[in-house]
C-alpha positions as a Markdown table, in Angstrom:
| # | Residue | x | y | z |
|---|---|---|---|---|
| 1 | Unk | 19.9 | 31.1 | 38.5 |
| 2 | Unk | 16.9 | 32.8 | 40.0 |
| 3 | Unk | 17.5 | 34.5 | 43.3 |
| 4 | Unk | 14.8 | 32.6 | 45.3 |
| 5 | Unk | 15.6 | 34.1 | 48.7 |
| 6 | Unk | 15.2 | 37.6 | 47.4 |
| 7 | Unk | 12.3 | 37.3 | 45.0 |
| 8 | Unk | 10.4 | 34.1 | 45.8 |
| 9 | Unk | 10.7 | 33.5 | 49.6 |
| 10 | Unk | 7.2 | 32.0 | 49.9 |
| 11 | Unk | 7.8 | 29.5 | 47.1 |
| 12 | Unk | 11.2 | 28.6 | 48.6 |
| 13 | Unk | 9.7 | 27.9 | 52.0 |
| 14 | Unk | 6.8 | 25.9 | 50.4 |
| 15 | Unk | 9.3 | 23.8 | 48.4 |
| 16 | Unk | 11.3 | 22.9 | 51.5 |
| 17 | Unk | 8.3 | 22.3 | 53.7 |
| 18 | Unk | 6.6 | 20.0 | 51.1 |
| 19 | Unk | 9.7 | 17.8 | 51.2 |
| 20 | Unk | 9.7 | 17.7 | 55.0 |
| 21 | Unk | 6.0 | 16.9 | 55.1 |
| 22 | Unk | 6.5 | 14.0 | 52.8 |
| 23 | Unk | 9.3 | 12.7 | 55.0 |
| 24 | Unk | 11.9 | 13.1 | 52.3 |
| 25 | Unk | 15.5 | 13.3 | 53.5 |
| 26 | Unk | 17.0 | 16.8 | 53.7 |
| 27 | Unk | 20.5 | 17.3 | 55.0 |
| 28 | Unk | 21.4 | 20.8 | 53.9 |
| 29 | Unk | 19.5 | 23.8 | 52.5 |
| 30 | Unk | 21.9 | 25.7 | 50.3 |
| 31 | Unk | 20.7 | 29.3 | 49.6 |
| 32 | Unk | 22.1 | 31.1 | 46.6 |
| 33 | Unk | 21.6 | 34.9 | 46.6 |
| 34 | Unk | 23.1 | 38.3 | 45.8 |
| 35 | Unk | 20.7 | 39.9 | 48.4 |
| 36 | Unk | 22.0 | 39.0 | 51.8 |
| 37 | Unk | 19.4 | 41.2 | 53.5 |
| 38 | Unk | 16.7 | 38.9 | 52.1 |
| 39 | Unk | 17.8 | 36.3 | 54.6 |
| 40 | Unk | 16.9 | 38.6 | 57.5 |
| 41 | Unk | 13.4 | 39.5 | 56.1 |
| 42 | Unk | 10.2 | 37.7 | 57.0 |
| 43 | Unk | 9.0 | 35.2 | 56.2 |
| 44 | Unk | 12.4 | 33.7 | 55.4 |
| 45 | Unk | 14.3 | 34.4 | 58.6 |
| 46 | Unk | 11.7 | 32.6 | 60.7 |
| 47 | Unk | 11.7 | 29.7 | 58.4 |
| 48 | Unk | 15.5 | 29.5 | 58.5 |
| 49 | Unk | 15.6 | 29.5 | 62.3 |
| 50 | Unk | 12.9 | 26.8 | 62.4 |
| 51 | Unk | 14.8 | 24.6 | 59.9 |
| 52 | Unk | 18.0 | 25.0 | 61.9 |
| 53 | Unk | 16.2 | 24.1 | 65.2 |
| 54 | Unk | 14.9 | 21.0 | 63.3 |
| 55 | Unk | 18.5 | 19.9 | 62.7 |
| 56 | Unk | 18.8 | 20.9 | 59.1 |
| 57 | Unk | 22.1 | 22.5 | 58.0 |
| 58 | Unk | 21.7 | 26.0 | 56.4 |
| 59 | Unk | 24.4 | 27.0 | 54.0 |
| 60 | Unk | 24.7 | 30.3 | 52.0 |
| 61 | Unk | 26.4 | 31.0 | 48.7 |
| 62 | Unk | 26.5 | 34.8 | 48.6 |
| 63 | Unk | 27.5 | 36.3 | 45.2 |
| 64 | Unk | 29.5 | 39.6 | 45.5 |
| 65 | Unk | 31.1 | 40.8 | 42.3 |
| 66 | Unk | 31.5 | 44.5 | 43.2 |
| 67 | Unk | 29.4 | 45.7 | 40.3 |
| 68 | Unk | 26.1 | 46.0 | 42.1 |
| 69 | Unk | 24.4 | 49.3 | 41.1 |
| 70 | Unk | 27.7 | 50.6 | 39.5 |
| 71 | Unk | 27.3 | 52.7 | 36.3 |
| 72 | Unk | 29.7 | 52.6 | 33.3 |
| 73 | Unk | 29.7 | 54.4 | 30.1 |
| 74 | Unk | 28.9 | 52.2 | 27.1 |
| 75 | Unk | 30.3 | 52.6 | 23.6 |
| 76 | Unk | 27.8 | 55.3 | 22.8 |
| 77 | Unk | 28.8 | 57.2 | 26.0 |
| 78 | Unk | 25.6 | 56.4 | 27.8 |
| 79 | Unk | 25.5 | 55.2 | 31.4 |
| 80 | Unk | 24.6 | 51.5 | 31.9 |
| 81 | Unk | 24.6 | 49.0 | 34.7 |
| 82 | Unk | 25.8 | 45.4 | 34.6 |
| 83 | Unk | 23.9 | 44.5 | 37.8 |
| 84 | Unk | 21.2 | 47.1 | 38.1 |
| 85 | Unk | 19.1 | 45.3 | 40.7 |
| 86 | Unk | 21.9 | 44.1 | 42.9 |
| 87 | Unk | 23.0 | 45.7 | 46.2 |
| 88 | Unk | 26.1 | 47.9 | 46.2 |
| 89 | Unk | 29.4 | 46.2 | 47.3 |
| 90 | Unk | 29.6 | 48.2 | 50.6 |
| 91 | Unk | 26.0 | 47.1 | 51.5 |
| 92 | Unk | 26.7 | 43.5 | 50.8 |
| 93 | Unk | 29.9 | 43.5 | 52.9 |
| 94 | Unk | 28.3 | 45.4 | 55.8 |
| 95 | Unk | 25.8 | 42.6 | 56.5 |
| 96 | Unk | 28.4 | 39.8 | 56.7 |
| 97 | Unk | 28.5 | 39.9 | 60.6 |
| 98 | Unk | 24.7 | 39.4 | 60.7 |
| 99 | Unk | 25.0 | 36.6 | 58.1 |
| 100 | Unk | 27.5 | 34.8 | 60.2 |
| 101 | Unk | 25.3 | 35.1 | 63.3 |
| 102 | Unk | 22.3 | 33.8 | 61.4 |
| 103 | Unk | 23.9 | 30.9 | 59.6 |
| 104 | Unk | 26.3 | 29.7 | 62.4 |
| 105 | Unk | 29.6 | 28.1 | 61.4 |
| 106 | Unk | 31.5 | 30.4 | 59.0 |
| 107 | Unk | 32.4 | 27.4 | 56.8 |
| 108 | Unk | 28.8 | 27.2 | 55.9 |
| 109 | Unk | 29.1 | 30.5 | 54.0 |
| 110 | Unk | 30.8 | 30.7 | 50.6 |
| 111 | Unk | 31.5 | 34.0 | 48.9 |
| 112 | Unk | 31.1 | 33.8 | 45.1 |
| 113 | Unk | 33.3 | 36.4 | 43.4 |
| 114 | Unk | 31.6 | 35.2 | 40.3 |
| 115 | Unk | 32.0 | 36.0 | 37.5 |
| 116 | Unk | 35.3 | 37.8 | 37.1 |
| 117 | Unk | 34.6 | 40.3 | 34.3 |
| 118 | Unk | 36.6 | 42.4 | 31.9 |
| 119 | Unk | 34.4 | 44.7 | 29.8 |
| 120 | Unk | 35.0 | 47.4 | 27.2 |
| 121 | Unk | 32.9 | 50.5 | 26.9 |
| 122 | Unk | 33.3 | 54.2 | 25.9 |
| 123 | Unk | 36.4 | 54.8 | 23.9 |
| 124 | Unk | 37.4 | 51.1 | 24.1 |
| 125 | Unk | 38.2 | 51.6 | 27.8 |
| 126 | Unk | 38.5 | 48.4 | 29.8 |
| 127 | Unk | 37.1 | 47.9 | 33.3 |
| 128 | Unk | 37.1 | 44.9 | 35.6 |
| 129 | Unk | 35.6 | 43.9 | 38.9 |
| 130 | Unk | 39.1 | 42.5 | 39.9 |
| 131 | Unk | 39.7 | 46.0 | 41.3 |
| 132 | Unk | 37.1 | 45.3 | 44.0 |
| 133 | Unk | 38.7 | 42.0 | 45.1 |
| 134 | Unk | 40.8 | 43.4 | 48.0 |
| 135 | Unk | 37.7 | 44.9 | 49.6 |
| 136 | Unk | 36.0 | 41.5 | 49.4 |
| 137 | Unk | 38.9 | 39.6 | 50.8 |
| 138 | Unk | 39.4 | 42.1 | 53.7 |
| 139 | Unk | 35.7 | 41.7 | 54.7 |
| 140 | Unk | 36.0 | 38.0 | 54.5 |
| 141 | Unk | 39.1 | 38.0 | 56.8 |
| 142 | Unk | 37.4 | 40.3 | 59.3 |
| 143 | Unk | 34.4 | 37.9 | 59.5 |
| 144 | Unk | 36.5 | 34.7 | 59.4 |
| 145 | Unk | 35.0 | 33.5 | 56.1 |
| 146 | Unk | 37.3 | 31.0 | 54.4 |
| 147 | Unk | 35.6 | 29.8 | 51.2 |
| 148 | Unk | 35.6 | 31.7 | 47.9 |
| 149 | Unk | 34.5 | 30.6 | 44.4 |
| 150 | Unk | 35.2 | 32.4 | 41.2 |
| 151 | Unk | 34.7 | 31.9 | 37.4 |
| 152 | Unk | 35.2 | 34.1 | 34.3 |
| 153 | Unk | 32.7 | 35.8 | 32.1 |
| 154 | Unk | 33.4 | 34.8 | 28.5 |
| 155 | Unk | 31.8 | 35.7 | 25.2 |
| 156 | Unk | 30.4 | 33.1 | 22.9 |
| 157 | Unk | 29.1 | 30.7 | 25.6 |
| 158 | Unk | 25.5 | 31.9 | 25.9 |
| 159 | Unk | 23.8 | 33.7 | 23.1 |
| 160 | Unk | 21.4 | 35.4 | 25.5 |
| 161 | Unk | 24.3 | 36.8 | 27.5 |
| 162 | Unk | 26.1 | 38.1 | 24.4 |
| 163 | Unk | 22.9 | 39.7 | 23.2 |
| 164 | Unk | 22.3 | 41.5 | 26.6 |
| 165 | Unk | 25.8 | 43.0 | 26.5 |
| 166 | Unk | 25.5 | 44.0 | 22.9 |
| 167 | Unk | 22.2 | 45.8 | 23.5 |
| 168 | Unk | 23.8 | 47.5 | 26.5 |
| 169 | Unk | 26.6 | 48.7 | 24.3 |
| 170 | Unk | 29.4 | 46.8 | 26.2 |
| 171 | Unk | 31.8 | 44.2 | 24.9 |
| 172 | Unk | 32.9 | 41.2 | 26.9 |
| 173 | Unk | 36.7 | 40.9 | 26.6 |
| 174 | Unk | 38.0 | 37.4 | 26.5 |
| 175 | Unk | 40.5 | 36.1 | 29.1 |
| 176 | Unk | 42.9 | 33.7 | 27.5 |
| 177 | Unk | 44.2 | 30.6 | 29.4 |
| 178 | Unk | 47.5 | 32.2 | 30.4 |
| 179 | Unk | 45.6 | 35.2 | 31.8 |
| 180 | Unk | 43.2 | 33.0 | 33.7 |
| 181 | Unk | 46.1 | 31.1 | 35.2 |
| 182 | Unk | 47.9 | 34.3 | 36.2 |
| 183 | Unk | 44.8 | 35.7 | 37.7 |
| 184 | Unk | 44.2 | 32.5 | 39.6 |
| 185 | Unk | 47.8 | 32.5 | 41.0 |
| 186 | Unk | 47.5 | 36.2 | 42.0 |
| 187 | Unk | 44.1 | 35.5 | 43.5 |
| 188 | Unk | 45.4 | 32.5 | 45.4 |
| 189 | Unk | 48.3 | 34.7 | 46.8 |
| 190 | Unk | 45.9 | 37.5 | 47.7 |
| 191 | Unk | 43.4 | 35.2 | 49.3 |
| 192 | Unk | 46.0 | 33.4 | 51.3 |
| 193 | Unk | 46.9 | 36.7 | 53.0 |
| 194 | Unk | 43.3 | 36.8 | 54.1 |
| 195 | Unk | 43.3 | 33.2 | 55.1 |
| 196 | Unk | 40.8 | 32.4 | 52.3 |
| 197 | Unk | 40.8 | 29.5 | 50.0 |
| 198 | Unk | 39.7 | 30.5 | 46.5 |
| 199 | Unk | 39.0 | 27.9 | 43.8 |
| 200 | Unk | 37.3 | 28.2 | 40.4 |
| 201 | Unk | 34.0 | 26.8 | 39.2 |
| 202 | Unk | 34.1 | 25.0 | 35.9 |
| 203 | Unk | 37.2 | 26.8 | 34.5 |
| 204 | Unk | 39.2 | 24.8 | 32.0 |
| 205 | Unk | 42.8 | 24.3 | 33.1 |
| 206 | Unk | 42.3 | 25.4 | 36.7 |
| 207 | Unk | 41.6 | 23.5 | 40.0 |
| 208 | Unk | 37.9 | 23.5 | 40.6 |
| 209 | Unk | 35.6 | 23.4 | 43.7 |
| 210 | Unk | 32.3 | 21.6 | 44.0 |
| 211 | Unk | 29.9 | 24.4 | 44.8 |
| 212 | Unk | 27.5 | 21.8 | 46.4 |
| 213 | Unk | 29.9 | 19.3 | 47.9 |
| 214 | Unk | 28.3 | 16.4 | 49.8 |
| 215 | Unk | 31.5 | 15.4 | 51.6 |
| 216 | Unk | 32.1 | 19.0 | 52.8 |
| 217 | Unk | 28.5 | 19.5 | 53.8 |
| 218 | Unk | 28.6 | 16.3 | 55.7 |
| 219 | Unk | 31.5 | 17.6 | 57.7 |
| 220 | Unk | 29.4 | 20.6 | 58.9 |
| 221 | Unk | 27.0 | 18.2 | 60.7 |
| 222 | Unk | 28.7 | 14.8 | 61.3 |
| 223 | Unk | 25.9 | 13.8 | 63.7 |
| 224 | Unk | 23.4 | 13.7 | 60.7 |
| 225 | Unk | 23.1 | 10.8 | 58.2 |
| 226 | Unk | 25.5 | 11.9 | 55.3 |
| 227 | Unk | 24.0 | 13.3 | 52.1 |
| 228 | Unk | 24.3 | 11.6 | 48.8 |
| 229 | Unk | 27.7 | 11.8 | 47.2 |
| 230 | Unk | 26.4 | 10.8 | 43.8 |
| 231 | Unk | 27.4 | 13.1 | 40.9 |
| 232 | Unk | 24.5 | 13.7 | 38.6 |
| 233 | Unk | 24.8 | 14.4 | 34.9 |
| 234 | Unk | 25.8 | 18.1 | 34.6 |
| 235 | Unk | 27.9 | 20.5 | 32.5 |
| 236 | Unk | 31.4 | 19.4 | 31.9 |
| 237 | Unk | 33.9 | 20.2 | 34.8 |
| 238 | Unk | 31.1 | 20.5 | 37.3 |
| 239 | Unk | 31.9 | 18.4 | 40.4 |
| 240 | Unk | 28.8 | 19.1 | 42.4 |
| 241 | Unk | 27.0 | 16.2 | 44.1 |
| 242 | Unk | 23.2 | 15.5 | 43.9 |
| 243 | Unk | 20.8 | 18.2 | 44.9 |
| 244 | Unk | 17.3 | 19.4 | 44.2 |
| 245 | Unk | 16.8 | 22.8 | 42.7 |
| 246 | Unk | 13.8 | 24.4 | 44.5 |
| 247 | Unk | 13.7 | 27.1 | 41.8 |
| 248 | Unk | 13.1 | 24.5 | 39.2 |
| 249 | Unk | 13.6 | 24.7 | 35.4 |
| 250 | Unk | 12.7 | 26.6 | 33.4 |
| 251 | Unk | 13.7 | 29.2 | 36.0 |
| 252 | Unk | 11.5 | 31.9 | 37.4 |
| 253 | Unk | 12.0 | 35.5 | 36.3 |
| 254 | Unk | 14.8 | 37.1 | 38.3 |
| 255 | Unk | 14.6 | 40.8 | 38.9 |
| 256 | Unk | 18.3 | 41.5 | 39.7 |
| 257 | Unk | 18.7 | 42.1 | 35.9 |
| 258 | Unk | 22.3 | 41.0 | 35.6 |
| 259 | Unk | 23.5 | 41.3 | 32.0 |
| 260 | Unk | 25.5 | 38.1 | 32.3 |
| 261 | Unk | 22.7 | 35.9 | 33.5 |
| 262 | Unk | 22.1 | 32.9 | 31.3 |
| 263 | Unk | 18.8 | 31.9 | 33.0 |
| 264 | Unk | 15.7 | 34.3 | 32.9 |
| 265 | Unk | 16.7 | 37.8 | 34.0 |
| 266 | Unk | 14.5 | 40.8 | 33.8 |
| 267 | Unk | 16.8 | 43.0 | 31.7 |
| 268 | Unk | 16.0 | 46.6 | 30.6 |
| 269 | Unk | 12.3 | 46.5 | 31.4 |
| 270 | Unk | 10.7 | 48.3 | 34.4 |
| 271 | Unk | 8.5 | 46.0 | 36.4 |
| 272 | Unk | 6.2 | 46.5 | 39.4 |
| 273 | Unk | 7.2 | 43.2 | 40.8 |
| 274 | Unk | 10.8 | 44.4 | 40.8 |
| 275 | Unk | 9.9 | 47.6 | 42.6 |
| 276 | Unk | 7.9 | 45.7 | 45.2 |
| 277 | Unk | 10.7 | 43.2 | 45.8 |
| 278 | Unk | 13.4 | 45.9 | 46.0 |
| 279 | Unk | 11.3 | 48.0 | 48.4 |
| 280 | Unk | 10.8 | 45.0 | 50.6 |
| 281 | Unk | 14.6 | 44.3 | 50.7 |
| 282 | Unk | 15.4 | 48.0 | 51.3 |
| 283 | Unk | 13.1 | 48.0 | 54.3 |
| 284 | Unk | 15.1 | 45.1 | 55.9 |
| 285 | Unk | 17.7 | 46.8 | 58.2 |
């Protein structure tokens, strides 16, 4: 999915305002991003504040995997990055207090530890972002964030994803069902210590969460007319209720460059648009 807040804020704002101008119902704006600082940058921050004043619920799904900017040695011994254009873990976690202050109720913020990855690189050595989970949970507890979503990176699901990892010289190591269940149990235990509820997204054999849940979002603003609870046709195991994707399909080019992206990532190619976007986000303190 394209990171609209980070790379297309004007298009995002236009998409929302066009619906409002037409009088179309809009209960909640759900912002998906890996770049929390983009929400504090103009023009988006003013738009968010205006929408909230107009009675619209603003909800954020912030993806934090722990691999942002991290380098690993691939099978040829060369350094590669899984998420080259994504903020470092420490940076993402450091802005959580500001995110809570901007959005309002902490229940309106979901942390996506998504996907859980196990990869193989130089010398067949395994590495996984599960090692970063305690830091994420500690930051969530400190900021009173309660909702976490996770899934697993798997080979053989998207040819584009498999190709990106192959070209980077990394192997995706499959989690079997027993491993997924054990990880889910361990994650549930760890998250409970931090007063966090962690549920999977579209993982066979595990309890799932609806990432866009009309019933839950309705509870954030009981004074508003409830959103639709209809479930559109979607991929199997998805429990999300009806929503409109401002980013559209086919998706816009995303400059985070994540190897596991199945949409339209900018992978392995320098681009001036990326530099301009990253510079803008870095200037947001």
